[in-house]
C-alpha positions, 0 to 999 in steps of 0.5 A: 346877787345871782349875778354876783355869785356867778362872777364869784364862781366863774373867778374862782374857776380861773384862778384854780385853772392857772394853778391845776387846769387838767383838774378844773376841767375835770370839775367843769364837766362834772358840774355839766354833767350833774345839771344835765342829769337833773334837769332831764330827772325834772323834766319828766321825760322817758328818754332817760338821762339825754332826754334833755337833748331831745327837746320839747314834745311838740307833736301839735306843733309838728300837727299845726305845721303839717296843716299850714304845708297842706292848706299851701299845698291846696292854694298853690294846686288851685291856683295852678288849676284856675290859671290852667282853665283860664289859658284853656278859655283863652285859647277856645276864645282863640280858636273860635275867633279863627273859626268866625273869621275863616267863615266871614271870609268864606261868605265873603268870597261866596258873595263876590263870586255872584 
């Protein structure tokens, strides 16, 4: 029933638009302004008539987004530090292996001289 009323209103405005387009545009703008005015009043926002355009007050959602972003950043930082630690350990191990090989060569040279 509600849809049928909307269709009748749209057809009525279309017929009225054919006869006098300026008045029909003025009437549509007035209906939209009244709708926005009552919508902002019923939402109880303190932003006045244009409070409708501000959207929902989502401070809780913003806090949750901030928390998620913080957790993602911490995860990235911990992964990069773990990767750096792993790379440092590999470098240290490679240096120790080089030192051991160098000592082995020196010992072999000393043994061959005798």
